[in-house]
Every structure is written in structure tokens, then in C-alpha cells.
MIROZA-994868 format. One record per residue: residue number from 0; residue in one letter; x, y, z of N, C-alpha, C, O in turn. Coordinates in steps of 0.2 Angstrom, whole numbers, plus 5000, padded with zeros to 4 digits. Layout:
// residues N
REC;seq;type;neast;nnorth;nup;caeast;canorth;caup;ceast;cnorth;cup;oeast;onorth;oup
REC;NUM;a;X;Y;Z;X;Y;Z;X;Y;Z;X;Y;Z $
...
// end
This chain:
// residues 171
REC;seq;type;neast;nnorth;nup;caeast;canorth;caup;ceast;cnorth;cup;oeast;onorth;oup
REC;0;x;5007;4350;4684;5007;4356;4687;5010;4361;4682;5009;4367;4684 $
REC;1;x;5012;4359;4677;5014;4364;4673;5008;4367;4669;5008;4373;4667 $
REC;2;x;5003;4364;4669;4997;4366;4666;4994;4372;4671;4990;4376;4668 $
REC;3;x;4995;4372;4677;4992;4377;4682;4996;4383;4681;4993;4388;4684 $
REC;4;x;5002;4383;4679;5006;4390;4679;5002;4395;4675;5002;4401;4678 $
REC;5;x;5000;4394;4669;4996;4399;4666;4990;4402;4670;4988;4407;4669 $
REC;6;x;4987;4397;4673;4981;4399;4677;4983;4404;4683;4980;4409;4684 $
REC;7;x;4989;4402;4686;4991;4406;4692;4993;4413;4689;4992;4418;4692 $
REC;8;x;4996;4413;4683;4999;4419;4681;4993;4423;4679;4993;4429;4680 $
REC;9;x;4987;4420;4676;4981;4424;4674;4978;4427;4681;4975;4432;4681 $
REC;10;x;4978;4422;4686;4975;4425;4692;4979;4430;4695;4976;4435;4698 $
REC;11;x;4985;4430;4695;4989;4435;4698;4988;4442;4694;4988;4447;4696 $
REC;12;x;4988;4441;4687;4987;4447;4683;4980;4450;4684;4979;4456;4685 $
REC;13;x;4975;4446;4686;4968;4449;4688;4969;4452;4694;4966;4457;4695 $
REC;14;x;4972;4449;4699;4973;4452;4705;4977;4459;4705;4975;4464;4708 $
REC;15;x;4982;4459;4701;4985;4465;4700;4981;4470;4697;4981;4476;4699 $
REC;16;x;4977;4468;4692;4972;4473;4689;4967;4475;4694;4965;4481;4694 $
REC;17;x;4965;4471;4698;4960;4473;4703;4963;4478;4708;4959;4483;4710 $
REC;18;x;4969;4476;4710;4972;4481;4714;4973;4488;4711;4972;4493;4714 $
REC;19;x;4975;4488;4705;4976;4494;4701;4969;4498;4701;4969;4504;4702 $
REC;20;x;4964;4494;4700;4957;4497;4700;4955;4501;4706;4953;4506;4707 $
REC;21;x;4957;4497;4712;4955;4499;4718;4960;4506;4720;4957;4511;4722 $
REC;22;x;4966;4505;4718;4970;4511;4719;4968;4517;4715;4968;4523;4717 $
REC;23;x;4966;4516;4709;4963;4522;4704;4957;4524;4708;4956;4530;4708 $
REC;24;x;4952;4520;4710;4946;4522;4714;4948;4527;4720;4945;4532;4721 $
REC;25;x;4953;4524;4724;4955;4528;4730;4958;4535;4728;4957;4540;4731 $
REC;26;x;4962;4535;4722;4965;4541;4719;4959;4546;4717;4960;4552;4719 $
REC;27;x;4954;4543;4714;4949;4548;4712;4945;4551;4718;4943;4557;4718 $
REC;28;x;4944;4546;4723;4940;4549;4729;4944;4554;4733;4942;4559;4735 $
REC;29;x;4951;4552;4733;4955;4557;4737;4956;4564;4733;4956;4569;4736 $
REC;30;x;4956;4563;4726;4956;4569;4722;4950;4574;4723;4950;4580;4724 $
REC;31;x;4944;4570;4724;4937;4574;4725;4938;4577;4732;4936;4583;4733 $
REC;32;x;4940;4573;4737;4940;4576;4744;4945;4581;4744;4944;4586;4748 $
REC;33;x;4951;4581;4741;4956;4586;4741;4953;4592;4738;4954;4598;4741 $
REC;34;x;4949;4592;4733;4946;4598;4730;4941;4601;4734;4941;4607;4735 $
REC;35;x;4937;4597;4738;4933;4600;4743;4936;4603;4749;4934;4608;4751 $
REC;36;x;4942;4600;4751;4945;4603;4756;4949;4609;4754;4949;4614;4758 $
REC;37;x;4951;4610;4748;4954;4616;4746;4949;4621;4745;4950;4627;4747 $
REC;38;x;4943;4620;4743;4937;4625;4743;4936;4627;4750;4934;4633;4751 $
REC;39;x;4935;4622;4755;4934;4624;4761;4939;4628;4764;4938;4633;4768 $
REC;40;x;4946;4627;4763;4951;4631;4766;4951;4638;4763;4952;4643;4766 $
REC;41;x;4949;4638;4756;4948;4645;4753;4943;4649;4756;4943;4655;4757 $
REC;42;x;4937;4645;4758;4932;4649;4761;4934;4651;4768;4932;4657;4770 $
REC;43;x;4937;4647;4772;4940;4649;4778;4944;4655;4778;4944;4660;4781 $
REC;44;x;4949;4655;4773;4953;4661;4771;4949;4667;4770;4951;4672;4772 $
REC;45;x;4944;4667;4766;4940;4672;4763;4935;4675;4768;4934;4681;4769 $
REC;46;x;4932;4670;4772;4927;4673;4777;4929;4673;4784;4928;4678;4788 $
REC;47;x;4932;4668;4787;4933;4667;4794;4939;4671;4796;4939;4675;4801 $
REC;48;x;4945;4671;4792;4951;4674;4794;4950;4682;4794;4952;4685;4799 $
REC;49;x;4946;4685;4790;4945;4692;4790;4941;4694;4796;4942;4699;4800 $
REC;50;x;4936;4689;4798;4932;4690;4804;4936;4690;4810;4936;4694;4815 $
REC;51;x;4941;4685;4810;4945;4684;4816;4950;4691;4816;4951;4693;4822 $
REC;52;x;4952;4693;4811;4956;4699;4811;4953;4705;4813;4955;4709;4817 $
REC;53;x;4946;4706;4811;4942;4711;4813;4941;4711;4821;4941;4716;4825 $
REC;54;x;4940;4705;4823;4939;4704;4831;4945;4705;4834;4945;4709;4840 $
REC;55;x;4951;4703;4832;4957;4705;4835;4958;4713;4835;4960;4716;4840 $
REC;56;x;4956;4716;4829;4957;4723;4829;4952;4727;4834;4954;4732;4837 $
REC;57;x;4946;4724;4835;4942;4727;4839;4944;4726;4846;4944;4730;4851 $
REC;58;x;4947;4720;4848;4949;4719;4855;4955;4723;4856;4956;4726;4862 $
REC;59;x;4959;4724;4851;4965;4729;4852;4963;4736;4853;4966;4739;4857 $
REC;60;x;4957;4738;4850;4955;4745;4851;4951;4745;4858;4952;4750;4861 $
REC;61;x;4947;4740;4860;4943;4740;4866;4948;4739;4872;4946;4742;4877 $
REC;62;x;4953;4735;4871;4957;4734;4877;4959;4740;4881;4958;4740;4887 $
REC;63;x;4962;4745;4878;4964;4751;4882;4958;4754;4885;4958;4757;4891 $
REC;64;x;4952;4755;4881;4946;4758;4884;4944;4754;4890;4942;4757;4895 $
REC;65;x;4944;4747;4890;4942;4743;4895;4946;4744;4901;4944;4744;4907 $
REC;66;x;4953;4744;4900;4958;4745;4905;4956;4752;4909;4957;4753;4915 $
REC;67;x;4955;4757;4905;4954;4764;4907;4948;4764;4911;4947;4767;4917 $
REC;68;x;4942;4760;4909;4936;4760;4913;4937;4756;4919;4935;4758;4925 $
REC;69;x;4941;4751;4919;4943;4747;4925;4946;4751;4930;4945;4751;4936 $
REC;70;x;4951;4755;4928;4955;4760;4932;4950;4765;4935;4951;4766;4941 $
REC;71;x;4946;4768;4931;4941;4773;4934;4936;4770;4939;4935;4773;4944 $
REC;72;x;4934;4764;4937;4929;4761;4942;4933;4759;4949;4930;4760;4954 $
REC;73;x;4939;4757;4948;4943;4756;4954;4944;4763;4958;4944;4763;4964 $
REC;74;x;4946;4768;4955;4947;4775;4958;4940;4777;4961;4940;4779;4967 $
REC;75;x;4935;4776;4957;4928;4778;4960;4927;4774;4966;4924;4777;4971 $
REC;76;x;4928;4768;4966;4926;4763;4972;4931;4766;4978;4928;4766;4983 $
REC;77;x;4937;4767;4977;4941;4770;4982;4939;4776;4985;4938;4777;4991 $
REC;78;x;4937;4781;4980;4934;4787;4983;4928;4786;4987;4927;4789;4992 $
REC;79;x;4923;4782;4984;4917;4781;4988;4918;4778;4994;4915;4780;4999 $
REC;80;x;4923;4773;4995;4924;4770;5001;4927;4775;5006;4925;4775;5012 $
REC;81;x;4931;4779;5004;4934;4785;5008;4929;4789;5010;4929;4791;5016 $
REC;82;x;4924;4791;5006;4919;4796;5008;4914;4792;5013;4912;4796;5018 $
REC;83;x;4913;4786;5012;4909;4783;5017;4912;4782;5024;4909;4783;5029 $
REC;84;x;4919;4781;5024;4922;4781;5030;4922;4788;5033;4921;4788;5039 $
REC;85;x;4923;4793;5029;4922;4800;5032;4915;4801;5035;4914;4804;5040 $
REC;86;x;4910;4799;5031;4903;4800;5033;4902;4796;5040;4899;4799;5044 $
REC;87;x;4904;4790;5040;4904;4786;5046;4907;4789;5052;4904;4789;5057 $
REC;88;x;4913;4792;5051;4917;4795;5056;4913;4801;5059;4912;4803;5065 $
REC;89;x;4910;4805;5054;4906;4811;5056;4900;4809;5059;4898;4812;5064 $
REC;90;x;4896;4804;5057;4890;4802;5060;4892;4800;5068;4888;4801;5072 $
REC;91;x;4897;4796;5068;4899;4793;5075;4901;4799;5079;4899;4799;5085 $
REC;92;x;4904;4804;5077;4906;4810;5081;4900;4814;5083;4899;4816;5088 $
REC;93;x;4895;4815;5078;4889;4818;5080;4885;4815;5085;4882;4818;5090 $
REC;94;x;4885;4808;5084;4881;4804;5089;4884;4805;5096;4881;4805;5101 $
REC;95;x;4891;4804;5096;4895;4805;5103;4893;4812;5106;4892;4812;5112 $
REC;96;x;4894;4817;5102;4893;4824;5104;4885;4824;5107;4884;4827;5112 $
REC;97;x;4881;4822;5103;4874;4822;5105;4873;4818;5111;4869;4821;5116 $
REC;98;x;4876;4813;5112;4875;4809;5118;4878;4813;5124;4875;4813;5130 $
REC;99;x;4884;4816;5123;4887;4820;5128;4882;4826;5130;4881;4828;5136 $
REC;100;x;4879;4829;5125;4875;4835;5127;4868;4833;5130;4866;4836;5135 $
REC;101;x;4866;4827;5129;4860;4824;5132;4862;4822;5139;4858;4824;5144 $
REC;102;x;4868;4820;5140;4870;4818;5147;4871;4825;5151;4869;4825;5157 $
REC;103;x;4874;4830;5148;4875;4836;5151;4868;4839;5153;4867;4842;5158 $
REC;104;x;4863;4839;5148;4856;4842;5149;4853;4838;5155;4850;4841;5159 $
REC;105;x;4854;4832;5155;4851;4827;5160;4854;4830;5167;4850;4830;5172 $
REC;106;x;4861;4830;5167;4864;4832;5174;4861;4839;5176;4860;4841;5182 $
REC;107;x;4861;4844;5171;4859;4851;5172;4851;4851;5175;4850;4854;5180 $
REC;108;x;4847;4847;5172;4840;4846;5174;4840;4843;5181;4836;4845;5185 $
REC;109;x;4844;4838;5182;4844;4835;5189;4846;4840;5194;4843;4840;5199 $
REC;110;x;4852;4843;5193;4854;4848;5197;4849;4854;5199;4848;4856;5204 $
REC;111;x;4846;4856;5193;4840;4861;5194;4835;4858;5198;4832;4862;5203 $
REC;112;x;4832;4852;5197;4827;4849;5201;4829;4849;5208;4825;4850;5213 $
REC;113;x;4835;4847;5210;4838;4846;5216;4838;4853;5220;4836;4853;5226 $
REC;114;x;4840;4858;5216;4840;4865;5219;4833;4867;5221;4832;4870;5226 $
REC;115;x;4829;4866;5216;4822;4868;5217;4819;4864;5223;4816;4868;5227 $
REC;116;x;4821;4858;5224;4818;4854;5230;4821;4857;5236;4818;4858;5241 $
REC;117;x;4828;4858;5236;4831;4861;5242;4828;4868;5244;4827;4870;5250 $
REC;118;x;4827;4872;5238;4825;4879;5240;4818;4878;5243;4816;4882;5247 $
REC;119;x;4814;4874;5240;4807;4873;5243;4807;4871;5250;4803;4873;5254 $
REC;120;x;4812;4866;5252;4813;4864;5259;4815;4870;5263;4812;4871;5269 $
REC;121;x;4819;4874;5260;4822;4880;5264;4816;4885;5265;4815;4887;5271 $
REC;122;x;4812;4886;5260;4807;4891;5261;4802;4888;5265;4799;4892;5270 $
REC;123;x;4800;4882;5265;4796;4879;5270;4798;4879;5277;4794;4881;5281 $
REC;124;x;4804;4878;5278;4807;4878;5285;4807;4886;5287;4806;4887;5293 $
REC;125;x;4810;4890;5283;4811;4897;5285;4805;4902;5285;4805;4907;5288 $
REC;126;x;4800;4900;5280;4795;4905;5280;4788;4902;5282;4785;4904;5286 $
REC;127;x;4786;4896;5279;4780;4893;5280;4779;4891;5287;4774;4892;5290 $
REC;128;x;4784;4887;5290;4783;4885;5297;4783;4890;5302;4778;4890;5306 $
REC;129;x;4787;4896;5301;4786;4901;5306;4779;4905;5305;4776;4907;5310 $
REC;130;x;4777;4905;5299;4770;4909;5298;4765;4905;5301;4760;4907;5304 $
REC;131;x;4765;4898;5300;4760;4894;5303;4761;4894;5311;4755;4895;5314 $
REC;132;x;4767;4894;5313;4767;4895;5321;4765;4902;5323;4761;4902;5328 $
REC;133;x;4766;4907;5319;4764;4914;5321;4756;4914;5321;4753;4917;5325 $
REC;134;x;4753;4911;5315;4746;4910;5314;4743;4907;5320;4738;4909;5323 $
REC;135;x;4746;4901;5322;4743;4897;5328;4743;4901;5334;4739;4901;5338 $
REC;136;x;4749;4905;5335;4750;4909;5341;4744;4915;5341;4741;4916;5346 $
REC;137;x;4744;4918;5335;4739;4923;5334;4732;4920;5336;4728;4924;5339 $
REC;138;x;4730;4914;5333;4723;4912;5335;4723;4910;5342;4717;4912;5345 $
REC;139;x;4728;4908;5345;4728;4907;5352;4727;4913;5356;4723;4913;5361 $
REC;140;x;4730;4918;5354;4730;4925;5357;4723;4928;5356;4719;4930;5361 $
REC;141;x;4720;4927;5350;4713;4930;5348;4708;4926;5353;4704;4929;5355 $
REC;142;x;4709;4919;5353;4704;4916;5357;4704;4918;5364;4699;4918;5368 $
REC;143;x;4710;4918;5367;4711;4920;5374;4708;4927;5375;4705;4928;5380 $
REC;144;x;4710;4932;5370;4707;4939;5372;4699;4939;5371;4696;4942;5375 $
REC;145;x;4697;4935;5366;4689;4935;5366;4686;4932;5372;4681;4934;5375 $
REC;146;x;4690;4927;5375;4688;4924;5381;4688;4929;5387;4683;4929;5391 $
REC;147;x;4693;4932;5387;4694;4937;5392;4689;4943;5392;4687;4945;5397 $
REC;148;x;4688;4945;5386;4683;4951;5386;4676;4949;5385;4672;4953;5384 $
REC;149;x;4675;4943;5386;4668;4941;5387;4664;4938;5381;4658;4936;5382 $
REC;150;x;4667;4938;5376;4664;4936;5370;4663;4928;5371;4658;4925;5368 $
REC;151;x;4667;4925;5374;4667;4918;5374;4662;4916;5379;4660;4910;5379 $
REC;152;x;4659;4920;5384;4654;4918;5389;4648;4917;5386;4643;4914;5388 $
REC;153;x;4646;4921;5380;4640;4920;5377;4640;4913;5373;4645;4910;5372 $
REC;154;x;4635;4911;5371;4634;4904;5368;4637;4898;5371;4639;4894;5368 $
REC;155;x;4637;4899;5377;4639;4893;5381;4646;4892;5381;4649;4886;5381 $
REC;156;x;4650;4897;5382;4657;4896;5383;4661;4898;5377;4667;4897;5377 $
REC;157;x;4659;4900;5372;4663;4902;5366;4659;4901;5360;4654;4897;5359 $
REC;158;x;4660;4905;5355;4657;4904;5349;4660;4899;5345;4666;4898;5345 $
REC;159;x;4656;4897;5340;4659;4891;5336;4663;4895;5330;4659;4899;5327 $
REC;160;x;4669;4893;5329;4672;4896;5324;4675;4890;5319;4677;4885;5322 $
REC;161;x;4675;4892;5313;4677;4887;5308;4685;4887;5308;4688;4892;5310 $
REC;162;x;4688;4882;5306;4695;4883;5305;4698;4888;5300;4694;4889;5295 $
REC;163;x;4703;4891;5301;4706;4896;5297;4708;4892;5291;4712;4887;5291 $
REC;164;x;4706;4894;5285;4708;4890;5279;4716;4891;5278;4718;4897;5278 $
REC;165;x;4719;4886;5276;4726;4887;5275;4728;4891;5268;4733;4893;5268 $
REC;166;x;4723;4891;5264;4724;4895;5258;4725;4902;5259;4728;4906;5255 $
REC;167;x;4722;4905;5264;4722;4912;5265;4728;4914;5269;4729;4920;5271 $
REC;168;x;4732;4910;5271;4738;4911;5275;4743;4915;5270;4744;4914;5264 $
REC;169;x;4747;4919;5273;4752;4923;5270;4758;4919;5269;4761;4915;5274 $
REC;170;x;4761;4918;5263;4767;4914;5262;4773;4919;5260;4778;4916;5259 $
// end
């Protein structure tokens, strides 16, 4: 077994050299990756960070304007809502007043028609009916006088007369 010791020492030496080679390869790869990462970080610093800073500056500038616009929109909305409420109240008032005026006009028209009807009835009772009665009485007297004075004896007991037209009566 003593003969094997140098073989084991040689194998261990090869393994150590192989490990060293792997470590050197890892070191080289990490060095390249680190260089790429540093370049990428530098690019981010030079390109992205200024853009972010500009965006922040723009947001800082725009924010007060946006807040002012939002306040103005809110005020405008409140004013429009108040105006709409006032218009609604006015329209409701106008509709109510118009409704009242229509009711009053209807009542006035109804009262006027009732009065015209009553007046017509009164005129009919006080003027037309007595005039008809007097007309009938006058016709009766006329027929009686004609009969008495002999006009009725001709033509077989009376002449034929047409009825007195109602349109010719005095109203």
C-alpha cells in the first residue's frame, strides 16, 4: 500500500488543480458578468434616472394644475347643480301658476256659461213666453173679429190661413 500513496497524492494534486481551474473559470465568468452589470448600471444612471427625474419634475409641476382643475370642475359642477335646481323650481312654479290660471279660466268660463243659460231661461220666461201668449191671444181675437164681421162666413166658414211663422215674432 505504500506504493499507492504517490498515486493518491498525484490524484489529489490533479483534483486540486482541476478545482483551481474551475475556480479560475468561475472568476473569469463573474468578472465578465460584473463588467456587463456595471455597464448596464451606468446606462441606467445616464438614461433612465434622468427620465425619472424629469417625470417627477413634470408631475410636481402638473400636480398643482391638476388640483386646481379638479377644484374648478367641482365648483362648476356645484354651480350647475344649483342652477338646475333653481330652473327646476322656477319651472315647477310656472307650471303650478299656469295650472291655477287654467283652473280659474275654466271656473270663469263655467260661471259665464251658467249665467248665460240662466239669462236665456229668464228671457224665455219673461219675454218670449208672454209674447207667444199675447200673439196667440191676438190671433184668437183676430179670428174672432173676422168671424164676427162676416169674413169667416165666406169660403165655407172661414178662410184658410197659414200658421204665423215663429221667426216673425217680436222678441
